[in-house]
C-alpha positions as a Markdown table, in Angstrom:
| # | Residue | x | y | z |
|---|---|---|---|---|
| 1 | Unk | -35.2 | -167.5 | 27.7 |
| 2 | Unk | -34.8 | -164.2 | 30.1 |
| 3 | Unk | -32.3 | -161.8 | 29.2 |
| 4 | Unk | -31.6 | -158.4 | 31.3 |
| 5 | Unk | -30.9 | -154.9 | 29.6 |
| 6 | Unk | -27.3 | -155.4 | 30.6 |
| 7 | Unk | -27.0 | -158.8 | 29.1 |
| 8 | Unk | -28.0 | -157.1 | 25.8 |
| 9 | Unk | -25.3 | -154.6 | 26.1 |
| 10 | Unk | -22.2 | -156.9 | 25.2 |
| 11 | Unk | -24.0 | -158.9 | 22.4 |
| 12 | Unk | -22.6 | -158.8 | 18.8 |
| 13 | Unk | -25.4 | -157.5 | 16.5 |
| 14 | Unk | -25.0 | -159.8 | 12.8 |
| 15 | Unk | -27.2 | -158.2 | 9.9 |
| 16 | Unk | -28.7 | -161.4 | 7.9 |
| 17 | Unk | -28.7 | -159.9 | 4.7 |
| 18 | Unk | -25.4 | -159.4 | 4.5 |
| 19 | Unk | -23.4 | -161.3 | 7.1 |
| 20 | Unk | -22.1 | -157.8 | 8.4 |
| 21 | Unk | -21.0 | -157.3 | 11.7 |
| 22 | Unk | -22.9 | -154.1 | 13.0 |
| 23 | Unk | -21.5 | -153.7 | 16.4 |
| 24 | Unk | -22.3 | -154.1 | 20.0 |
| 25 | Unk | -25.6 | -153.0 | 21.4 |
| 26 | Unk | -24.8 | -149.8 | 23.3 |
| 27 | Unk | -28.2 | -148.6 | 24.2 |
| 28 | Unk | -32.1 | -149.7 | 24.2 |
| 29 | Unk | -35.1 | -147.2 | 23.7 |
| 30 | Unk | -38.0 | -148.2 | 25.9 |
| 31 | Unk | -41.5 | -147.2 | 25.5 |
| 32 | Unk | -42.4 | -145.5 | 29.0 |
| 33 | Unk | -46.4 | -146.6 | 28.1 |
| 34 | Unk | -46.3 | -149.9 | 27.5 |
| 35 | Unk | -42.9 | -150.8 | 29.5 |
| 36 | Unk | -41.7 | -152.2 | 26.1 |
| 37 | Unk | -38.3 | -152.4 | 24.3 |
| 38 | Unk | -39.0 | -150.3 | 20.9 |
| 39 | Unk | -35.4 | -150.6 | 19.7 |
| 40 | Unk | -31.8 | -151.5 | 19.9 |
| 41 | Unk | -29.2 | -148.8 | 19.2 |
| 42 | Unk | -25.4 | -149.4 | 18.0 |
| 43 | Unk | -23.4 | -146.0 | 18.6 |
| 44 | Unk | -21.6 | -145.3 | 15.3 |
| 45 | Unk | -17.7 | -145.6 | 15.1 |
| 46 | Unk | -15.2 | -143.2 | 16.0 |
| 47 | Unk | -13.5 | -141.3 | 13.0 |
| 48 | Unk | -10.0 | -141.1 | 13.2 |
| 49 | Unk | -9.3 | -141.8 | 16.7 |
| 50 | Unk | -12.3 | -139.8 | 17.9 |
| 51 | Unk | -11.0 | -136.5 | 16.9 |
| 52 | Unk | -13.4 | -136.3 | 13.9 |
| 53 | Unk | -16.7 | -137.5 | 16.3 |
| 54 | Unk | -18.7 | -140.5 | 15.4 |
| 55 | Unk | -20.5 | -141.6 | 12.4 |
| 56 | Unk | -24.2 | -142.1 | 12.7 |
| 57 | Unk | -25.7 | -144.3 | 15.3 |
| 58 | Unk | -27.5 | -147.6 | 14.0 |
| 59 | Unk | -31.0 | -148.0 | 15.4 |
| 60 | Unk | -32.8 | -151.6 | 14.9 |
| 61 | Unk | -36.3 | -151.8 | 15.4 |
| 62 | Unk | -37.6 | -154.3 | 17.8 |
| 63 | Unk | -39.4 | -156.2 | 14.9 |
| 64 | Unk | -36.4 | -156.3 | 12.8 |
| 65 | Unk | -34.8 | -158.7 | 15.2 |
| 66 | Unk | -34.6 | -162.4 | 14.2 |
| 67 | Unk | -33.0 | -164.2 | 17.2 |
| 68 | Unk | -31.3 | -163.5 | 20.4 |
| 69 | Unk | -28.7 | -166.0 | 21.2 |
| 70 | Unk | -26.0 | -166.6 | 24.0 |
| 71 | Unk | -23.4 | -164.1 | 22.2 |
| 72 | Unk | -25.1 | -162.8 | 19.3 |
| 73 | Unk | -28.4 | -161.1 | 17.8 |
| 74 | Unk | -29.4 | -161.8 | 14.2 |
| 75 | Unk | -31.4 | -159.1 | 12.7 |
| 76 | Unk | -33.0 | -158.7 | 9.1 |
| 77 | Unk | -32.0 | -155.0 | 8.7 |
| 78 | Unk | -31.7 | -152.8 | 5.8 |
| 79 | Unk | -28.5 | -150.6 | 6.4 |
| 80 | Unk | -28.4 | -147.1 | 4.8 |
| 81 | Unk | -26.2 | -147.2 | 2.3 |
| 82 | Unk | -23.0 | -144.7 | 3.5 |
| 83 | Unk | -23.0 | -141.5 | 1.3 |
| 84 | Unk | -19.7 | -140.1 | 0.1 |
| 85 | Unk | -17.2 | -139.5 | 3.0 |
| 86 | Unk | -15.8 | -136.0 | 3.1 |
| 87 | Unk | -12.0 | -135.8 | 3.5 |
| 88 | Unk | -8.8 | -134.6 | 1.8 |
| 89 | Unk | -6.6 | -136.3 | -0.7 |
| 90 | Unk | -3.0 | -136.8 | 0.3 |
| 91 | Unk | -1.5 | -137.3 | -2.9 |
| 92 | Unk | -2.7 | -136.2 | -6.6 |
| 93 | Unk | -5.1 | -133.6 | -7.5 |
| 94 | Unk | -8.3 | -136.0 | -7.7 |
| 95 | Unk | -9.9 | -137.8 | -10.7 |
| 96 | Unk | -8.6 | -136.0 | -14.2 |
């Protein structure tokens, strides 16, 4: 099966470890010396409708890709655990 980079952009990426949908491929990284794709990039989600920026991008190495299907890319990716999110509490004073 042959696939163009533009075809990759619209494929969903699903992590096989936990079944979580990571998003759609937004960009690819190419090694210009060898002309090979090094990794897929999934842009981070918007925070608060984009007013607070984005979450970190997810970069998946090519060796972590298990299967590229018609609509979905299956990866074996160890997602970094998100740290505590900064924010404010609307009610209460927090933990007591």
